[in-house]
N, C-alpha and C positions, 0 to 999 in steps of 0.2 A: 617461544610458543605463545599462541593466543595474542599476538601483537595487536590485532584489531580490537580485541576486548580490552586490553590493558591501556590502550591509548585514550579510552573513555573513562570518565570518573564514576559514572553510574550513581549519581546522587538521587536519593529518593525524592520523588515528586518533580524531577526536572523535565519530564516529558508528559505531563498531564495534558489533557485536551486544552487548547488555549487559543491565543490570538491568531496564529497563522492558519489554523484549521477552520477558517471562516472565509466567506466571500470568495469561494473558489471559482465562481463564474468569471473572475478576473483573468483566468488563463485563456479565455476565449476572446479577449480584447485584441485589437490589432497590435498593441504594444503594451508592455509592462513598464515603460519608461515615459512618464507623462509630465506635462508642465503643471496644469491646474485642473482640479476636479471640483465640480459643483455638486453638492449633495442635497436633495430634497426628500429625505426618507429618515426613518428612525435610525439613530446611530448608537453604537456601543463602543466602549474603549477598544475591544478586539477589532472591530471593523475599522476604526480610525487608525489603529496600528498598521493594518494592511494598506489602507489608503495612503498614509504618509510614507509607506515603503515603496510605492510605485509612482508617487507624484511629488513635485517640489512644493506644491501649495494645495490646501484643501479648504474650500469655502462651504460652510453649512448654512443653508437658507432656512430661516424659521418664520412661522406665521404669527406668533404672539409671544408675550412676555413669559408665560408659563413654559412654553416649549423652549424658549431661549435659555431659561434657567436650567432645564433638564439637560440640554445640549452642552452647556458650559460645564456642568458637573461631569459629564462623560469625557469632555476634552481634558479636564484636569487630571484624569486617571490614565491617559494614554502616554506613550513613551516619548513622543515629539510634539508637545502642545504648541511649540513655536511655529510649526508649519500650518496651523489650523486657524482659520478666521470664522467668525459667526456674524451673519448679516441678516437683517429683516428682509423678507422677499417683497420685491416691488417689480414693476414691469421695466424699470431702468436699474441695471445692476452696476455697481462700482468696479467694473472689470475692464481691462484693456481689450481692444479689438483682437479677434482671432487668438485668444489666450487659453480657452478652455478645451481640453482634449476629451473629457468625459463628464457627462451630466447624468447623475443617478437619480431616478424617481421611484416613488412607490406607486401602488395602484391608484391611490387617491390623488396624489399630485400630478399624475399623468393626465388628469382632466384639463390641465392647461393647454393640451394639444389643440383644443377647439377654439382657443383665443388667437385671433389674428395678430394682436399686439405682441403676444409672446413670440411668435415666429420671427418678427422683425428684430427683436432683441437677441434671440437665439442665433440668427444668421450673423449678427454683429460679433458676438463674443465667442462663438464656437470656431475652433480651428478648422482648416480645410479638411483634415481627416478626423475631426471630432465625432464622437459617438454618444448617443443616448442609450441608457440601459434602464429597463423597467420590466416588471413581471405582471402577468394577468393570472388570477387564481379562480375566476368564475366565468361562466358563460356570458354573464352580463358585461363584464369587463372586456371580454373578447369581442362582443358585439360593438361596444363603444369604440374599440380600436379600429374595427372594420369600417365603422361609419366615419371615422376621421382620416382614413387613408387618403382620400382625395385632397383634403386640406393640407396634409403633409406634403403630398406630391406638388401641389401648387406653390408651396413655399420652398421647394427644392430638396425634400427629404424623402427617404424610403425605408421600409423595414428590410434590412439586409440579411439578418439572421434571426430565425425563431427556433426554439428548442422546447420539447417537452422535458420536464425535469422531475427528479425525485430527490427527497421525499416530498410529500404534498404540503408540508410546512416545515419550517426550520431551515437549517443550512443546506444549500444545494449540494448533493453528492454525485448525481449523474445528470448529464444533459445530452440529448440526442436530437438531431435535426428533424423538423417536421417533414412530412412527405418523403420519408426514406424508410419504408417498411423493412427492407433488408437489414439496415442498421439497427432498427428497433428489435428485430428478431435476434440479432447477434447479442444485443445487450441483455435481453431476457434470458438467453441461454448461457452466456459466457460471463456476464458481469453481475447482473441482479438475479442470481440464482438462489440466494438466501440460505442461511444456516438452519433456521427453524422451519418446522413443518408449515407453519402459517405463512411464512415468507415464500416458501417454495410453492405453496398453493396460489399465492398472489401472483407469482411469476408465471405460473401455468395459465392463470386466467388472462394475464396480459398478453401472452403468446396467442391465446385463442382469439382475443379481441383484435389483435393485430392481423391475424389471418383473415378476419372478416372486414378489415379496413375500417374499424370503428375505434381503435384504441386512441389514436391521436385526437379524435373528436371528444372522447370521454375523459382523457387525462386532464385533471383540473388545473394543473399548474404549468405555466409556460414562461420562458424567459425570452426577451426580445432585445435586439440591437438595431438602432436606427442610425443611418449615416447619410451623407449628402448624395443626391443622385449623381451618377457619373464618376464617383470617387471609388477607387479600388482599395477600400479599407480592409476588405477581405478578398481572398482569392478563392472562388467557389464559396466556401465559408471557412477556409483555413486562415487563421490569424497571420498578418503580415510578418510578424517576428518569426513564426515557424517557417514560413516560406523562405524568408531571407537566410536563415541559418541552413536550411536544406539546400538552397542554391549554392551557398558557400562550400558545401561538402559534396556537390555534384548530384543532388537529388532534387527532382522537380516535383513539388507538391501542388502545383497550380490547378490541377484537374481533380483534386481530392476534396472530400467532405470530411469534417472532423466531429467527433463526439468526445465527451469528457467523462472521466470517472475520477472522483476525489473522495472516496468513501471513508477513509480513515478519520478518526476524530482527534488524532494526536498530531502535534506540529511536525513530527518527523515523517509522517505519512506523505506519500507523493501524489501529485496531480498527474493523471495519465491521459494523454490524448491518443485516440484511436483514429487512424486515417484510412478512409475507404474510397474506392472508386465509386462514383454515383451509381446507385442501383445495385451495388454489390452487397452480398450477405456476409462477406469475409473481410476483416481488416487486413490492410497491406503492411502498414507500419504502426509501431507503438512508440510514442514519445513520452518518457517519464521526466518529470521536472520537480525540483524541490520547492517546497512552500517558502523557504527562507534560506539565505546563503549559509547560515550556520550548519545546515545539514548537507552541504555540497559534498563533503568527504564521503558520504555514503554512496552517492551515485558515481563519483569518480572511482571509488574502490570497486564497485560492481563492474564498471566498464573495463578496468584493467584485468580483473579476474577472468571475465568472459573472453577478452582478447587473448589472454595468455593460454586459456584452455584450448582455444581454437588453434593458436599458433603452434603449441607443443603437442597437439594431437593426443590429449590425455583422456578424452571421453569420446564415445561414438558420435558420429555426425548426427545432428538433429536432436540431440538430447539436452542441449542448452540453447538459449536464444543466440541468434546471430546479431552482433552489434555493428552498426554502420558508422556512427560518429558520436562524439561527446563534445558539447559546446556550452555556451553560457548566454544568458539574456538577463539584464538587470541584476547582474552578479549572481544569478541563480543557475545552478548546473542543470543540464538536461542531457539525456541519452536517447538516441534513436536506435530501435531494434526492429528486426524483422518480426512481424506478427506470426504467432504459431497458428497453423491451420489445424484445428482440432477442437477439443472440448475440455472443460475443467475435469480434473481427476474425480472430484466429488460427484459429478454427474455420471461419469463413465464407470466408476467402480461398482462392483457387485455388493460392496459393503458386507462382505463375509470373509472369514479367515482364509478361504481358498481362492480369493480373488486373484486372478493372474496378473492384474495390473499392480496390485500391492506387492506381489512377489517380484515383479520386474523392478519396482521402485527400490526394494531392498537389495536386489542383486546389483542394481546400478550404483547404489551407495557403496556396496562392497567393492565393485570394480573401481570406483573413484579412489577409494582408500588404497587398493592394491597398486594402481598406476601412479599414485602420488606419494606413496610411503617413503619416508627418508629417516635414516637413523640419526638421532640427535642426542648423544649421551648427556644425561643429567638435565637436559632442557625440561623434561616433563616434571622432574622433581621441583625445580625452581618455580615452574608455572603453577603447579598444583598448590604449592605453599602460598604463593601470592594470591591465588584464587580463594583459598580458604581464609586467608587473613582478611581480604576484602569482604567476604561473606560475614565473618564475625563482627566486622565494623558496622554492618547494616542490621543484622538480625541478632536477637538475644535468644539463645537456646536454653532449654532446661538443662540442669546438670547431667541428667542421664543421656540426653541427645548429644550434648557436647562431648562427654566422655567417649561415647561410641564413635563419633566422627574423628576425635583425636586419634583413637586407635586405628581407624580405617586409613586416615591420612598418613600416619606413621608407617603402617605396613605397606601402603602404596609407595611411599617414598623409598623404602628399601628395595622394592621389587621393580620399580619403573625406570631404573637407571639407563636401560637400553631400549625403552619403548619408542616405536617409530612415531613421527608426526605425519599427518595426512592433510590434504586440502579438504577443508571442512566447509560445507555449504552454510551452516550456521542457523538456518531457519527452514528446514525441509518439511514444513507442515503440509497437510493435504491441500491446503488452499494455495500453496506455491508450486503445485504440480499440474501440468497440462498433459493431455493424452492426444498425440498427433493422429492424423487421419489413418496412419499405418499402424496404430496401436502402440507406438513407442512413447514411453514416458518422457516428459520434458521438464527439467527442473528450472523454475523461474526465480527471479528476485535474489540476486547474489550480494546484496548490500552488506550482509553480516558475514560474508565469507572470510575464512581464516586460511592463509597460505600455509601456516604451520599450526594446524589444529590438532585436537585430541581425536584419536580413533574412537569409534563406537558412539560418539555423541550424536551424530546425524541419524544413526540407526535407531537409537533409543528414542529420539525425539519424533522421528517419523512414525514409528509403530505406536507411540502414545497417541498421536493425533489421529491415526487410522482407527484405533480402538474407540476414541471419543466419537468419531464420525459414525462408526457402526452403532454405537449406543444412541446417538441422536436420531439416526434413521428409525430406530425402534421406539423413540419417545423418551429416552433417558437423557436429561439435559445436564445432570451433575457430573462434572469431569472426574471428581475424586471417586465417586461411586463406579464410574466407568472403568477407571484404572484398577480398582479392587476386583471388579468382575473379570477383567481380562488378564491381569498380570499378578495380582496377589493370590487369587484363587486359581485352581487348575482350570484351563480353558484351551480351546483349539487355537486361539490367537497367541496365547502364551507358548504353546508348543511350537507354533510357527516361528516365534521370535527365537526360541532356543535353537531351532534348526539353523536359522540364518546366522545367528550369533556364532555358532560353531564354525560355519564356513568363513565368516568374516575373520575370525581370529586366525584361522589357518592361512587364508589367502594373504592377509595383510601382515601377518607376522606378529600378532599380539598374543602374549601369554594369557592363558585362561585365568591365571591367578590375579590378573589386573582387572577382570570384569567387574568385581564388586566395587572397587575403588572408582572405576570409571563411571559406574552406574550412579553412585551417590554424587560424584563430582559433576555429572551432567545436570542434575537438578539444582545443585548449588549455583552452577553457571547460569541456568535459566532464572533462578530466583534473583540473582544480582541484576540481570537485565530487566526483569519485571519490576524491580523496585522503582525504576525511573517513572513508571506509569501509575505509581501509588503514592498517595499523600504519606508523609513520614509517619504519621500516627496510625496508618493502616497497612504498613508493610507486612505485618504478621498475619494479615488476612489474604495475602497473595496466594494464588493457586500453587505455585511451585514451592514456596516455603512449606505450605501445608502438605503438599505431596511428599516432600522430603521427610518431614516428621512422620507422616503416615507410613512410609516405607520402613523407617527405622523401627517404629512400633511393631511392625509386622515382618520383621527381617527373618523370622523362622517359618514363614508361610511356605506352602508347597511351591507357589509360583516363583518367589524370589530365590529360594534354595535351588531350584532348577536352573536359574540363570547363573548362579555363583558356583555351581558344582559341575561345570562342563568337563567333558573328557579331555585329558591332556592331548597335546598335538600328536605325540607319538602313537597314541592309541587311535585317534580319530583318522589320521592320514592313511592307515592301513585299509580303511574301507571307503575313503573319500575318492571320488572320481572327479578330477578337475575339468569339468566341461562348462564353459561359459555359454549362456543363452545366445543363440545366433544373432539376435537383434541387438546385443550389447557388445559385439566385437568392434574394437576400434579399427576403423578403416583408414 
């Protein structure tokens, strides 16, 4: 059991925000396999790690001795300093003809576009499919670019791709093509919808400005790609590497436009490309790609789980993404899926305990458990002992908390000898659920899926995130306070969970005596995973560790006792009518 979990070490601090979660505009380049990159912008060790990951050679051009000293300090801190050279910028560069595939500039260095001598040298050293990348962050810089367009064209270059990007400073997290109001509307409603009230208000304002066709003019930050005239470095604006992999798998992306979402700050987060037909407001394909080959296993795992679900007819049609292919570029895995036509759960939900979409989500989790349940004698005992051991290696408990968990784990081990395993989503938060146009819930992002997982884990995790979202909509941002309100104290959402929990246990075949052990084990499991995103000295400040201790301290509360004192199956079945919601029937 929990093979996906136990194949990972979960070392504290191993997945902090880092070098791979930078420079994500690189996924919009024609290729991620380059010969030489020339860089005329401020560099950091993280940026250099990404550059050396996609190029054989990186040349950093400096203007003076002070800048050169700063650059060499950054170079000394990167993982492959041998690939990096530092040169003083002149109009004659010590580079072979047609050797440079990418030239990165900042807003200030882009002023060289007005120099005729620059273009002659650029035409010499840039490869046939070479690309310039730079950003404009003010109206003045945009005007400067417009004034120099004729000079670019005379020297054989053109602006091939321009995007408005967010945030307005720092690392780029989203990029949407200019002059595509339909794609802009999609991103404001599906991607940049925001967790906080302030961000949701900003998104609503962006939608309004887009409706009146002024958003793209007012958006202060833009990213631009320049390539030679007549060169098909991009198809539409789809990078050549994406088109090539699509052609190999029988999908033609040549008539599509592409937008980028790379919003996570952790190295393990994926870059996501949304492919649209020009003028469309709905994405047709979604391509997920790892930031680094070390995370390929996550995408490969997602592909195999989704393919298996479809092949074995374990879930209703349309409730999980349809996968088209899985491939590689620059040793990085990518997966192409059919885009879901609908809206995020967080936008569609009523954010109340009686929300029908929340009920549908819980019933779907129950159906998944029922259709994938398998008896695995003693597997649960071994898995829970291994899980508890790893938890104690990371976290130091108080004597009282440790004594309580020891008792819980001992009792669970005696009672769980015949507990079923289920296919576990692994991360069924509200952010990973879409609502299709026919109001059917769709569970996304199966990278953490477990073929032989624990029952009830998905149900507990979903309802916690739903309670947190209800609280956030009302202005309460503290997750622990939200959990107390909805599940420690008596509440409509707690009653909702008890009702669905009873049905889950009956349909999946889980003894109600195991609920308490599964409840505490769920938060141990989440705490182990969360540790990778926390510095070792801060693991005890993690949300799930604090949540676990919080629940132990309040184990006699009304809400928790209601969960742990469910009716036995024999009593419950007498009044239970086994009717599945019609939109959840496997066809």
